[in-house]
N, C-alpha and C positions, 0 to 999 in steps of 0.2 A: 250640428256639426259633429262628425266622427272624431274620435280621439286622435287618430293619425292626422287628419286635416287640421285639427286644433294645434297639434304639436308643430306641424309645418308652418302654420301661421305665426306662432310665437317665434320660431326660428328665423323666419323671414323678417319679422319686426326687429329682432336683435341684430340681424346681419346688416341692417341699414345704418347702424351706428358702430358695430364692431364685427369685422370679418370673423368667421368661425374659428380659425386657428392662427389669428394674427398676433396674439399676445407675444411680447418680447420675452425671450428665454434668457435668463441670466446665467452666468457661468456657475454660480452657486447651485441653481436648480438643476442644470445639466449634470453636475457632478454629485448630486445628492443621491443617497440610496433610494431606489425606486419604490421599495415597499413603504418607506416612511412618507415619501412625497405623495403617493397615490392613496395610502392608507389614511392620511389626514384630511382628505377632501370629503366633504359631507354631502355635496349635491353634484349631479351631473351638469354638463352644459346642455343647452337647448339647441338641437339641430336635427337634421335628418340623420338616422342611425348609420354608423359606419364602424366596422371593426378593423383595427390595424394590427398587423403582425400575426404571430402564432398563438395558440391557446396558452402556452406557457411563457410567452414573451411578447406582450402587446398591450393594447388598451382599447377602449371603446368610446366613441363620440355619440351623443344622442341617446344614452341609455334611459330607460324608464323603470319605475319601481313596480314590483308586484305588491298590491295592497296587502297589508299584514293579515287581513281576514277576508275570506270569500265564502261563498255558500259551501264549497267542498274543499277548502284548504285553510291552513293556518301557517304563518311564517314563524319559524323558531329562531332563537338567539338574536332577538331584535337589536341588542346592543352592538352587534358586529356591523350593522348597517350594510349588509351584503345582499339585499333583496332587489338588486338592480341588474338589468340585462337588456339585450337587444329586444325591441318590441315583439319580434317574431317568436323569440323564446318565451317571453312572458305570456303571449297569446297561446302558445302551445301548452304551457303549464296549466293555464285555465281550462283548455280543452281536455287535457289529460284528466284533470280533476272531475270533469263531468262524465267522460267516457268510463273511467274506472268505477264511478258510483253505480253505473248500470250493471256491473258484474260483481257487486258485493263489497267493493272497497269503500270504507266509510268516509274517506277524505284524505287529502295529502297533508303531511307535515313536511314543509319545505325548509331545507337547510340553506347552505350558502349558494348564492348565484354568483354575483360579482359585486365589486365596489362601484360607487357611483360613476367613476370614469375608468373602471377596470384597473389594469396594471397589477403588479405583484402585491400580494396581501401581507399584512404584518405577521400573520401566523397561519399555519395550517395547510396551505395548498401551493403547488407549483403552477397549476393551470388556473382556470376560472378568470383569465385576464382580459378576454375580448368579448365578454357578455354573451357567450354561447354555451356555457356549462352551467348545470344546476344539480344540486344534490337533493334527492327525495328519500325521506326515511322509509324503512321497511316496517315501521310501526304505523298502523292506521290512526287517523284523527279520532279523538274521543267524541262522545256525544255532548260535549260542552266546549266552551271557549276557555283556553288556558289564560290565566292571568299573565301579565308581562313577566313577573318573577318566575312563574312556572315555566315559561318559555326559555328562561335561562337555565333552570335547574333540572328539569325533567330529562332523564337519560334515555337515549335511544337503546333499543334492545338488539343485542347481537343475535344473528340467526344461526350461529355455530354452537356445536357441542363445546363444553369447557375444555380448554387446552387441546383443541383439535382444529383441523382444516375442513372438517365435514359438517354439513348442515344438521342441526337438531331437528329430527322429524316431528317432534312435538310442537315446534314453533312454525315450521314452514307450512303454508296453506296454498290451496288452489287459487285463492284470490291474489296471493303474491305473484304467482306465475302469470295470472291474467293481467296484473298491473304492468309487469315487465313486457308482456306481449303487446299491450296497448301502446306503450311508449315506443317500442321498436317498430311498430306498424306505420308510424308517420314518416312520409318520404323525406322530410327535412332533418330527421334524426339520423346522424351518421353512426354514432356508437352509444352503447350503454356499458358502463363499467360496473362489474360486480366482483365480489370475492370469488377466488377460484372454486371454493366449496359450493357456492351458489350456482356457478356455471355448471359444475359437475351434476348438481341436483337437477338442473334443467335438462342437461344432456341425457340423463337417465330416466326422466319422467315425461318429457314432452312427446306427444304422439301426434299423428296427423301432419299438419303443416309445420315444418321445422325451419322454414326458410328464414324466419325472423331471428333465429339463433345466431346467424352470421354477424349480426350487429352487437351481440352481447359478448363483451370481452372481459376475461379475467384480469384482475389487477389487485395489488396490495390494498388492504385497509377497508375495502367496501363490504364489511360483514354486517353493518347495521343500516346502511343506506345504499342506494344505487345512484349512479352519476349519468345524467343525460347530456349528450353533446350534439349540438346542431352543426351541420356543415356550414362553411362560409356562405353568407347570405348575399343576394343580389344587392348591388349598390356599395359593395365593400371590395373594390379591386385590389386593395393592399392587404387583405386578409389572406394568410397563408394556409392553404388546405392541408389536411392530413391524407395519407395514402388511403385509397378506398379499402374497405374491409374484404371485398370479394364475396363469393357465394358459399364458401366453405363454412360449415356449421361450427367449426372450432372445437369439435368434441374429440379430436384425435391426439396426435403427438404434442401439439402445442399446449393442450390442456394438461396432458400427463406430466409435462415438465414442472408444472407448479406443485406436483405432489412428490417431487424429489427434494433432496437437501439443498441443491444448488441455489434456488432463488431466495432461500431464507437465511443463508449464511451472513453474518455481520460483515461489513466492509473491512478489508484487511488494511492495516497501516502500511505506508510506503516502505518503512524499515521496521525490523523487529523492535518492539518496545516503544515505538512512537505511537502517539494518539492519532486517530484518523483526522485528516485536515477538515476543518469546517467548510461547508459549501461557500463558494464565492458570493459576495453580495452584488446583486445586479444594480447598476447605476442607471439613472434616467437616460443618460447619453447612450446606453446600450440598447435601449428600446427603439422602435421605429421613430423616425424624426418627428412625425406628427404628434407623438405622445407627449413630448416635452412642451410643445406649444399648447396642447390640450389642457395642461395644468392651469393655464392663465385664461382659458376661454370663459365667457360670461356665464353666470349662473341664473336659474329661473327665479321669478319673484317668490314662488312658494313651492312646497313639495307637491301640492295638489296639481300643479301644472304639468308635472312629469310623473304622475302616478297613473298607471294603466287603468282606464275605465272608471276613474274616480269622478263622481258627480260633484259639482260645486255647491256646497251648502254653507260655506263660510267657516267651518270648523276643522276641516281636514288638515290644514297646515299644522295646526297644533297637535291633532291626533296622531299624525304620521311623522312628526318631526324626528329625525334620526338622533339617537343618543350618542354619547361618547363611545368610542370603540376601545374596550379594555383588552388587556392580554387575557388569553384563555388557554386552558389545558386541553389539547386534543385528546379524544379517547384513544386508548392504546390496547392492542390485543394481548392475549396471555403472554407471559414472559418467555415461554418456550417458542413463540413465533415472533421473532424480532421484525420490526417494521422499518424499512428503509426510510431515510430522511426525506427523500423526494416522493411526493404523492401527487396524483393528478389534480 
């Protein structure tokens, strides 16, 4: 039985006793901060996959886990428990790891994907909420397996020159360009986010077919990883799509703007002397209505039942059991390049 059919069979058996999103939602849950509510959930529900809402305001039903180790990948920062996503995204990451290996990339180091049921995260991201976003490090996988502790401690490498918006030519390689091209080539990929300096590097060096550059978008913070975003998938009528990127390669005025002072200025206070107001906390009640009910949906019997491609040997549930999610410090760029609070 294929993994998809197995997952559907488990979902069907659960639906006989508990409808997918029939859990009663209490007033306390609806009024709870969404990042705490979704950040405390350790496992997904079992159902056919469906994304609700927008990338930065939604949730996902029926997410599956990317195994922490594959032939051509390793998942980093295991304690965050963010290796969950739509099965189509997880399958794409597995394919990207194989395709990239053919052109000299040693393997993927996978960062944050989504929480088990999506939703706002306790720390670090504004998006990654509907199971269709994933971060891939621009550092290749080493020729050994990291220990769990190393996966927490090893630092990703910035591709930029110190205190600069521009790529360090000693760090950038043709294999990194090839990796981004592979990711952009898949029809279901809608966007890739990279640092403006990396976008500029691509604009100045890519020859021949440049059509894939239209999917590569400059954005704050992506100097040590790139961000893969899938379009809304079939079977998710309540997923809100983003505007299409169009065919422009993005190497003109829109890119030039990032190399002016304007995007890097700190936010101004409403009045002189006042501190900038902290961002508003999103409540569960502000998410699509399905998300509140999703918090009470049934959980699987074990992690192996919802881990993509995992074969049952009896030990996986213990091996892949998610750890507690601690607070963590997100990497920051040089002080001369302030990073806005909201990141994708």
